[in-house]
VMD Tcl script that builds the backbone (N, CA, C; Angstrom):
set m [mol new atoms 189]
animate dup $m
set s [atomselect $m all]
$s set {name element resname resid chain x y z} {
  {N N MET 1 A -10.353 11.270 22.070}
  {CA C MET 1 A -9.338 12.024 21.185}
  {C C MET 1 A -9.566 11.762 19.930}
  {N N VAL 2 A -9.599 12.544 18.858}
  {CA C VAL 2 A -9.677 12.354 17.495}
  {C C VAL 2 A -8.577 12.014 16.805}
  {N N GLN 3 A -8.708 10.970 16.085}
  {CA C GLN 3 A -7.428 10.452 15.158}
  {C C GLN 3 A -7.300 11.365 13.930}
  {N N GLU 4 A -5.975 11.603 13.613}
  {CA C GLU 4 A -5.755 12.392 12.540}
  {C C GLU 4 A -5.617 11.427 11.284}
  {N N ILE 5 A -6.619 11.473 10.489}
  {CA C ILE 5 A -6.716 10.508 9.034}
  {C C ILE 5 A -6.576 11.273 7.918}
  {N N ASN 6 A -5.870 10.698 6.987}
  {CA C ASN 6 A -5.569 11.439 5.728}
  {C C ASN 6 A -5.656 10.314 4.557}
  {N N LEU 7 A -6.307 10.985 3.408}
  {CA C LEU 7 A -6.162 10.140 2.170}
  {C C LEU 7 A -4.864 9.449 1.902}
  {N N GLY 8 A -4.967 8.144 1.560}
  {CA C GLY 8 A -3.624 7.418 1.175}
  {C C GLY 8 A -3.072 6.787 2.504}
  {N N ASP 9 A -3.465 6.840 3.589}
  {CA C ASP 9 A -2.963 6.384 4.730}
  {C C ASP 9 A -3.179 4.716 4.645}
  {N N MET 10 A -2.138 4.084 5.028}
  {CA C MET 10 A -2.240 2.647 5.164}
  {C C MET 10 A -2.292 2.052 6.473}
  {N N VAL 11 A -3.306 1.301 6.816}
  {CA C VAL 11 A -3.583 0.999 8.154}
  {C C VAL 11 A -3.686 -0.464 8.383}
  {N N ARG 12 A -3.502 -0.951 9.532}
  {CA C ARG 12 A -3.784 -2.457 9.904}
  {C C ARG 12 A -4.708 -2.589 10.814}
  {N N LEU 13 A -5.838 -3.254 10.634}
  {CA C LEU 13 A -6.991 -3.543 11.444}
  {C C LEU 13 A -6.862 -4.693 12.208}
  {N N LYS 14 A -7.572 -4.802 13.424}
  {CA C LYS 14 A -7.576 -5.790 14.388}
  {C C LYS 14 A -8.243 -7.126 13.784}
  {N N LYS 15 A -9.128 -7.051 12.939}
  {CA C LYS 15 A -9.790 -8.097 12.440}
  {C C LYS 15 A -9.475 -8.634 11.013}
  {N N VAL 16 A -9.185 -9.715 10.781}
  {CA C VAL 16 A -8.789 -10.183 9.403}
  {C C VAL 16 A -10.125 -10.095 8.564}
  {N N HIS 17 A -9.928 -9.545 7.283}
  {CA C HIS 17 A -10.772 -9.613 6.183}
  {C C HIS 17 A -11.176 -11.036 5.752}
  {N N PRO 18 A -12.137 -11.415 5.111}
  {CA C PRO 18 A -12.588 -12.866 4.806}
  {C C PRO 18 A -11.454 -13.195 3.698}
  {N N CYS 19 A -10.795 -12.299 3.074}
  {CA C CYS 19 A -9.842 -12.873 2.007}
  {C C CYS 19 A -8.523 -13.174 2.652}
  {N N GLY 20 A -8.312 -12.783 3.924}
  {CA C GLY 20 A -7.163 -13.078 4.636}
  {C C GLY 20 A -6.267 -11.959 4.636}
  {N N GLY 21 A -6.627 -10.731 4.399}
  {CA C GLY 21 A -5.875 -9.518 4.470}
  {C C GLY 21 A -6.164 -8.719 5.631}
  {N N TYR 22 A -5.132 -8.057 6.259}
  {CA C TYR 22 A -5.104 -7.162 7.477}
  {C C TYR 22 A -4.943 -5.770 7.124}
  {N N ASP 23 A -4.360 -5.518 5.844}
  {CA C ASP 23 A -3.706 -4.220 5.540}
  {C C ASP 23 A -4.662 -3.538 4.621}
  {N N TRP 24 A -5.231 -2.165 4.881}
  {CA C TRP 24 A -6.087 -1.390 4.128}
  {C C TRP 24 A -5.439 -0.056 3.688}
  {N N GLN 25 A -6.173 0.625 2.694}
  {CA C GLN 25 A -5.721 2.086 2.294}
  {C C GLN 25 A -7.041 2.913 2.512}
  {N N VAL 26 A -6.821 4.068 3.074}
  {CA C VAL 26 A -8.052 4.991 3.154}
  {C C VAL 26 A -8.184 5.742 1.933}
  {N N VAL 27 A -9.407 5.678 1.346}
  {CA C VAL 27 A -9.697 6.216 -0.028}
  {C C VAL 27 A -10.845 7.192 -0.025}
  {N N ARG 28 A -11.552 7.366 1.220}
  {CA C ARG 28 A -12.504 8.185 1.249}
  {C C ARG 28 A -12.595 8.861 2.689}
  {N N LEU 29 A -12.795 10.151 2.970}
  {CA C LEU 29 A -13.170 10.611 4.228}
  {C C LEU 29 A -14.254 11.572 4.259}
  {N N GLY 30 A -14.897 11.444 5.563}
  {CA C GLY 30 A -16.099 12.278 5.711}
  {C C GLY 30 A -16.534 11.680 6.897}
  {N N ALA 31 A -17.872 11.682 7.070}
  {CA C ALA 31 A -18.524 10.960 8.402}
  {C C ALA 31 A -18.311 9.472 8.265}
  {N N ASP 32 A -18.229 8.950 7.282}
  {CA C ASP 32 A -17.957 7.623 7.130}
  {C C ASP 32 A -16.447 7.538 6.267}
  {N N ILE 33 A -15.646 6.531 6.683}
  {CA C ILE 33 A -14.198 6.351 6.068}
  {C C ILE 33 A -14.350 5.194 5.209}
  {N N GLY 34 A -13.956 5.387 3.961}
  {CA C GLY 34 A -13.887 4.376 3.065}
  {C C GLY 34 A -12.299 3.823 3.113}
  {N N ILE 35 A -12.475 2.374 3.076}
  {CA C ILE 35 A -10.943 1.891 2.994}
  {C C ILE 35 A -11.119 0.741 1.860}
  {N N LYS 36 A -9.951 0.342 1.459}
  {CA C LYS 36 A -9.776 -0.714 0.324}
  {C C LYS 36 A -8.588 -1.526 0.783}
  {N N CYS 37 A -9.174 -2.914 0.643}
  {CA C CYS 37 A -8.348 -3.926 1.036}
  {C C CYS 37 A -7.192 -4.068 0.078}
  {N N LEU 38 A -5.919 -4.119 0.567}
  {CA C LEU 38 A -4.788 -4.078 -0.318}
  {C C LEU 38 A -4.446 -5.612 -0.911}
  {N N LYS 39 A -5.115 -6.549 -0.326}
  {CA C LYS 39 A -4.962 -8.059 -0.847}
  {C C LYS 39 A -5.958 -8.262 -2.167}
  {N N CYS 40 A -7.329 -7.983 -1.889}
  {CA C CYS 40 A -8.327 -8.415 -2.868}
  {C C CYS 40 A -8.902 -7.173 -3.531}
  {N N GLY 41 A -8.609 -5.901 -3.057}
  {CA C GLY 41 A -9.226 -4.660 -3.625}
  {C C GLY 41 A -10.703 -4.387 -3.307}
  {N N ARG 42 A -11.386 -5.026 -2.482}
  {CA C ARG 42 A -12.835 -4.665 -2.003}
  {C C ARG 42 A -12.611 -3.465 -1.086}
  {N N ARG 43 A -13.765 -2.600 -1.440}
  {CA C ARG 43 A -14.062 -1.297 -0.844}
  {C C ARG 43 A -15.085 -1.457 0.058}
  {N N VAL 44 A -14.918 -0.855 1.502}
  {CA C VAL 44 A -15.968 -0.908 2.321}
  {C C VAL 44 A -16.067 0.496 3.244}
  {N N LEU 45 A -17.058 0.870 3.456}
  {CA C LEU 45 A -17.444 2.115 4.288}
  {C C LEU 45 A -17.651 1.666 5.610}
  {N N LEU 46 A -16.904 2.260 6.763}
  {CA C LEU 46 A -16.961 2.195 7.923}
  {C C LEU 46 A -17.306 3.626 8.664}
  {N N GLU 47 A -18.224 3.707 9.666}
  {CA C GLU 47 A -18.351 4.792 10.430}
  {C C GLU 47 A -17.042 5.311 10.946}
  {N N ARG 48 A -16.787 6.684 11.263}
  {CA C ARG 48 A -15.792 6.874 11.784}
  {C C ARG 48 A -15.310 6.366 13.028}
  {N N SER 49 A -16.235 6.496 13.859}
  {CA C SER 49 A -16.016 5.850 15.288}
  {C C SER 49 A -15.602 4.201 15.343}
  {N N VAL 50 A -16.212 3.677 14.461}
  {CA C VAL 50 A -16.037 2.085 14.165}
  {C C VAL 50 A -14.622 2.021 13.540}
  {N N PHE 51 A -14.189 2.963 12.606}
  {CA C PHE 51 A -12.855 2.869 12.097}
  {C C PHE 51 A -11.798 2.929 13.094}
  {N N GLU 52 A -12.073 4.091 14.049}
  {CA C GLU 52 A -10.981 4.378 15.018}
  {C C GLU 52 A -10.898 3.277 16.131}
  {N N ARG 53 A -11.841 2.604 16.334}
  {CA C ARG 53 A -11.699 1.583 17.406}
  {C C ARG 53 A -10.902 0.313 16.631}
  {N N ARG 54 A -11.051 0.039 15.257}
  {CA C ARG 54 A -10.745 -1.184 14.605}
  {C C ARG 54 A -9.258 -1.117 14.203}
  {N N VAL 55 A -8.724 0.199 14.287}
  {CA C VAL 55 A -7.310 0.355 13.616}
  {C C VAL 55 A -6.436 -0.174 14.878}
  {N N LYS 56 A -5.656 -1.119 14.488}
  {CA C LYS 56 A -4.438 -1.493 15.241}
  {C C LYS 56 A -3.251 -0.489 15.304}
  {N N GLU 57 A -2.742 -0.251 13.899}
  {CA C GLU 57 A -1.572 0.416 13.822}
  {C C GLU 57 A -1.614 1.118 12.441}
  {N N TYR 58 A -0.809 2.308 12.332}
  {CA C TYR 58 A -0.629 2.905 10.968}
  {C C TYR 58 A 0.503 2.384 10.234}
  {N N LEU 59 A 0.462 1.707 9.051}
  {CA C LEU 59 A 1.683 1.316 8.379}
  {C C LEU 59 A 2.499 2.330 7.731}
  {N N SER 60 A 1.772 3.358 7.065}
  {CA C SER 60 A 2.417 4.597 6.655}
  {C C SER 60 A 1.347 5.675 6.436}
  {N N ARG 61 A 1.858 6.931 6.795}
  {CA C ARG 61 A 1.100 8.042 6.712}
  {C C ARG 61 A 1.275 8.739 5.513}
  {N N SER 62 A 0.308 9.250 4.920}
  {CA C SER 62 A 0.509 10.244 3.784}
  {C C SER 62 A 0.415 11.751 4.185}
  {N N ASP 63 A 1.171 12.640 3.834}
  {CA C ASP 63 A 1.036 13.995 4.212}
  {C C ASP 63 A -0.062 14.899 3.488}
}
mol reanalyze $m
mol bondsrecalc $m
mol representation Tube
mol addrep $m
């Protein structure tokens, strides 16, 4: 099943970022999903399938 992903969604991933943050904001959509760490500001590109596996929960959804 394909997850509904929108720009501005806040997500919590299963694995911790090296800076210690778990929370990310979606900043780019496409074949790859761009996310930005809310603790340190680092931006990362993940393949859509990898992103969907790593998401633990949605903190807030944008419309």
